C-alpha positions in Angstrom: 5.0 8.7 26.1 4.7 5.8 23.8 3.5 2.6 25.5 4.9 0.0 23.2 4.5 -2.6 25.9 0.7 -2.3 25.5 0.9 -3.3 21.8 -0.2 -6.8 20.9 2.8 -7.6 18.7 1.4 -10.9 17.5 -1.6 -9.0 16.0 0.7 -6.5 14.4 2.6 -9.4 12.7 -0.6 -11.1 11.6 -1.8 -7.9 10.2 1.4 -7.4 8.3 0.8 -10.7 6.5 -2.8 -9.7 5.8 -1.6 -6.4 4.4 0.9 -8.1 2.1 -1.7 -10.4 0.7 -4.3 -7.7 0.1 -1.7 -5.3 -1.4 -0.5 -8.0 -3.7 -4.0 -8.9 -4.9 -5.0 -5.2 -5.4 -1.7 -4.5 -7.3 -2.1 -7.6 -9.5 -5.7 -6.6 -10.4 -4.5 -3.1 -11.1 -1.6 -4.3 -13.3 -4.0 -6.4 -15.3 -6.4 -3.5 -15.8 -3.6 -1.1 -16.7 -1.6 -3.6 -18.8 -1.8 -1.5 -22.0 0.3 1.2 -20.2 2.9 -1.3 -19.1 3.2 -2.5 -22.7 3.9 0.9 -24.2 7.5 0.6 -25.5 8.2 4.3 -25.1 8.0 3.8 -21.3 10.2 0.7 -21.0 13.3 2.8 -20.0 11.3 4.1 -17.0 10.9 0.8 -15.3 13.5 -0.3 -12.7 15.9 -3.1 -13.4 14.3 -5.0 -10.5 10.9 -5.0 -12.3 12.2 -5.4 -15.9 15.8 -6.6 -16.1 14.9 -7.6 -19.6 12.0 -7.5 -22.0 9.0 -9.5 -20.7 7.2 -10.0 -17.5 8.9 -9.2 -14.2 11.0 -12.0 -12.7 10.0 -13.9 -9.5 12.4 -11.8 -7.4 10.2 -8.7 -8.2 7.3 -10.4 -6.5 9.4 -11.5 -3.5 10.6 -7.9 -3.1 6.9 -6.7 -3.3 5.8 -9.2 -0.6 8.7 -8.2 1.7 8.0 -4.5 1.2 4.3 -5.3 1.8 5.1 -7.0 5.1 7.2 -4.0 6.2 4.4 -1.6 5.2 1.8 -3.6 7.0 3.9 -3.8 10.1 4.4 0.0 10.1 0.7 0.6 9.3 -0.4 -1.5 12.3 2.2 -0.2 14.6 1.3 3.4 14.0 -2.4 2.6 14.3 -1.8 1.0 17.7 0.1 4.1 18.8 -2.6 6.6 17.7 -5.8 4.6 17.7 -7.3 6.5 20.6 -7.0 9.7 18.5 -8.5 8.3 15.3 -12.0 9.7 14.8 -15.0 7.4 14.6 -17.1 5.5 17.0 -17.3 2.2 15.2 -14.5 0.0 14.2 -15.4 0.4 10.5 -15.5 4.2 10.8 -12.2 4.3 12.7 -10.6 2.0 10.1 -11.8 4.1 7.2 -10.7 7.3 8.9 -7.2 5.9 9.6 -6.9 4.6 6.0 -8.0 7.9 4.6 -5.5 9.8 6.9 -2.6 7.6 5.8 -3.6 8.0 2.1 -3.7 11.8 2.6 -0.2 11.9 4.1 1.4 9.1 2.1 -0.6 8.1 -1.0 -1.3 11.5 -2.4 2.1 13.0 -1.9 3.7 9.9 -3.5 1.4 10.2 -6.5 2.1 13.9 -6.9 5.8 13.3 -6.7 5.6 10.5 -9.3 3.8 12.8 -11.7 6.5 15.5 -11.2 9.5 13.2 -11.5 8.7 10.2 -13.7 7.7 10.3 -17.3 4.6 8.0 -17.1 1.0 8.5 -18.3 -1.0 10.4 -15.9 -3.8 7.8 -16.1 -1.3 5.1 -14.8 -0.2 7.3 -11.9 -3.9 7.9 -11.1 -4.6 4.2 -11.2 -1.8 3.6 -8.8 -3.3 6.3 -6.5 -6.6 4.5 -6.6 -5.0 1.2 -5.8 -3.3 2.8 -2.8 -6.5 4.3 -1.6 -8.2 0.9 -1.8 -5.4 -0.8 0.1 -5.4 1.9 2.8 -9.2 1.8 3.3 -9.6 -2.0 3.3 -6.6 -2.5 5.5 -7.6 0.4 7.8 -10.9 -1.4 8.6 -9.0 -4.7 9.1 -6.4 -3.2 11.4 -9.0 -1.4 13.4 -10.9 -4.6 13.9 -7.8 -6.7 14.7 -6.1 -4.2 17.0 -9.0 -2.6 18.8 
């Protein structure tokens, strides 16, 4: 049975904010490094109207959505960790965090990357870059959530 009353909800919310900040930083660095792919005109029709309602950089609303989605993802990441943390392998907080981040990447990050490759006409290198960004986010945040919610 789930013991949601044993979860420190304040730490889950704090972690959600940490996740959103780290994800935004990693994605921004990734976008800067992959900018040539974003500027390829043949792929302009692929981008959503939220990201590119017109030619040029994304509007502020795109970043607001990204932060809100980051908060939701961070909340869920921490909530699930709190539920399964006793089953996550590793003796130290760092090892538990890395194991959890890698597990989430294996069940979320990789399948999303494979699906993007199958469904969306984007350069494989860009999809691979996004997968690496996701892996970094999961591993870094895995260590943080393991430390914060031990």
